[in-house]
C-alpha positions as CSV (number, residue, x, y, z in Angstrom):
1,M,38.0,-43.4,43.7
2,K,34.5,-44.9,41.9
3,N,32.4,-41.9,42.8
4,L,34.8,-39.2,41.3
5,K,35.3,-41.3,38.2
6,I,31.4,-41.3,37.8
7,R,31.2,-37.3,38.7
8,W,33.7,-36.9,36.4
9,F,32.1,-38.7,33.6
10,L,28.7,-36.6,34.7
11,I,30.6,-33.1,34.2
12,C,31.9,-34.3,30.9
13,L,29.0,-35.5,29.4
14,F,27.3,-32.3,30.7
15,Y,29.7,-30.4,29.1
16,V,29.1,-32.0,25.6
17,C,25.8,-31.8,26.1
18,I,26.1,-28.2,26.2
19,S,28.9,-27.1,24.0
20,S,26.9,-29.0,21.5
21,Y,23.6,-27.2,22.2
22,L,25.3,-24.0,21.8
23,A,27.0,-24.8,18.8
24,A,23.9,-25.4,17.0
25,Q,22.5,-21.9,18.2
26,A,22.7,-19.6,15.0
27,Q,25.6,-16.5,15.5
28,Y,22.9,-13.8,14.3
29,K,24.3,-10.4,13.1
30,R,22.7,-7.2,13.3
31,A,22.6,-5.4,9.8
32,S,20.6,-3.0,7.3
33,I,19.3,-3.9,4.2
34,C,21.3,-1.4,2.8
35,E,24.9,-3.4,3.9
36,I,23.3,-6.8,3.0
37,L,22.3,-5.5,-0.8
38,T,25.6,-3.5,-1.3
39,E,27.7,-6.4,-0.6
40,P,25.9,-9.5,-1.0
41,S,28.7,-12.0,-1.7
42,K,29.8,-11.1,2.1
43,W,26.6,-11.9,3.5
44,N,25.2,-15.0,1.7
45,R,24.7,-17.7,4.2
46,Q,25.0,-15.6,7.3
47,S,22.0,-15.6,10.0
48,V,21.1,-11.9,10.4
49,I,18.7,-9.7,12.4
50,V,17.1,-6.6,10.3
51,E,15.1,-4.0,11.2
52,A,12.9,-2.8,8.4
53,D,9.4,-2.1,6.6
54,L,7.5,-5.0,5.5
55,V,6.0,-4.2,2.3
56,D,3.3,-6.6,0.3
57,A,4.2,-6.1,-3.4
58,R,2.6,-9.3,-4.6
59,P,2.4,-11.0,-7.3
60,H,6.2,-10.4,-7.1
61,G,7.0,-11.1,-3.4
62,I,6.8,-9.7,0.0
63,F,10.0,-7.7,0.7
64,L,11.9,-5.8,3.4
65,L,13.0,-1.9,3.1
66,D,15.1,0.2,4.8
67,K,14.4,4.0,4.4
68,Q,17.7,4.8,5.1
69,C,18.6,3.5,1.6
70,A,19.5,5.8,-0.9
71,K,18.7,3.5,-3.8
72,K,14.9,2.0,-3.1
73,K,15.6,-1.9,-3.5
74,G,14.2,-4.3,-1.5
75,L,15.2,-7.7,0.1
76,Q,12.5,-10.6,-0.5
77,I,11.6,-12.8,2.1
78,D,10.8,-16.6,2.6
79,Y,9.4,-19.2,4.9
80,P,10.8,-22.4,5.7
81,S,8.7,-25.2,4.6
82,T,9.3,-26.8,8.2
83,D,9.9,-26.2,11.8
84,I,8.2,-22.9,11.2
85,D,8.4,-20.2,14.8
86,Q,4.9,-19.0,15.6
87,S,6.0,-15.5,14.8
88,V,6.7,-16.4,11.1
89,S,3.2,-18.5,11.1
90,N,1.6,-15.2,12.6
91,L,2.8,-13.0,9.9
92,N,2.0,-15.5,7.1
93,H,-1.4,-15.2,8.5
94,L,-2.2,-11.8,8.3
95,I,-0.3,-11.3,4.8
96,L,-2.7,-13.9,3.4
97,S,-6.0,-12.6,5.6
98,G,-4.9,-8.8,3.6
99,D,-4.3,-7.4,7.2
100,L,-0.9,-5.6,6.1
101,L,-2.1,-4.3,2.8
102,Q,-0.6,-0.8,4.0
103,G,2.8,-2.8,5.1
104,A,4.5,-3.0,8.7
105,T,7.9,-2.3,10.4
106,G,9.5,-5.0,12.8
107,T,12.5,-6.8,13.7
108,F,13.0,-9.8,11.1
109,S,15.7,-12.5,11.8
110,G,16.3,-15.2,9.6
111,I,19.3,-17.1,7.2
112,L,20.4,-15.0,4.1
113,K,20.1,-17.3,1.1
114,R,21.0,-16.9,-2.6
115,D,18.1,-18.0,-5.2
116,A,19.2,-20.5,-7.5
117,K,17.3,-19.2,-10.4
118,T,17.9,-15.1,-10.1
119,K,21.0,-15.5,-8.2
120,R,19.5,-12.8,-5.9
121,L,19.8,-13.2,-2.0
122,Y,16.5,-13.6,0.0
123,L,16.1,-13.5,3.7
124,L,14.4,-17.3,5.1
125,L,12.9,-16.1,7.9
126,Q,13.3,-17.4,11.1
127,S,11.3,-15.0,13.9
128,V,9.7,-12.0,13.9
129,L,9.5,-9.5,17.0
130,N,7.7,-6.2,17.5
131,L,5.3,-6.1,14.1
132,Q,3.7,-3.0,14.0
133,P,0.9,-2.7,11.0
134,K,1.2,0.7,9.5
135,S,-2.2,2.4,9.9
136,Q,-2.2,4.6,7.3
137,V,-2.6,4.4,3.4
138,P,0.5,6.1,1.8
139,Q,-0.4,9.0,-0.8
140,V,-1.8,8.0,-3.6
141,S,-2.6,9.9,-6.8
142,I,-6.0,10.0,-8.3
143,L,-8.3,10.5,-11.1
144,R,-5.6,13.5,-12.2
145,P,-2.2,14.9,-11.4
146,G,-2.8,17.5,-8.3
147,I,-5.3,15.7,-6.7
148,T,-3.8,13.5,-4.1
149,L,-5.6,11.5,-1.2
150,R,-3.0,12.0,1.8
151,F,-2.5,9.6,4.9
152,I,-6.3,8.3,5.4
153,P,-7.1,6.1,8.3
154,A,-6.8,2.2,7.3
155,H,-10.5,1.7,8.8
156,I,-12.0,3.9,6.4
């Protein structure tokens, strides 16, 4: 009888530990930048996974863009101040070193939050997967209209 009570206690303790662990895990929803920017109130405080292009638009910030959006709007990203994931730390290092001036594509996950001052949504980045730097410089007009540089390799 005593062994049965101990077993029952251990099973209950195990269940409590597992259920609290699972409850602490965020339930990520796959979303597009278009969906998020179309209905920002629906997505506020949601944990999301977004496949997008990363654009370095400093001093204005770092943004995620979606080529599928009709409107060329972006979602700004920010980093947590503590408990930063290694993938986010690596991304931050690449941005600060200037290695992503041409941008990159990848899968970004985090929590959508609303900026207190601007009231705009931003993504508090938690992890980055499949980060692929773009290897070519986008088309740029120089000198006078009609003369353009097209697809110059980034290593030149």
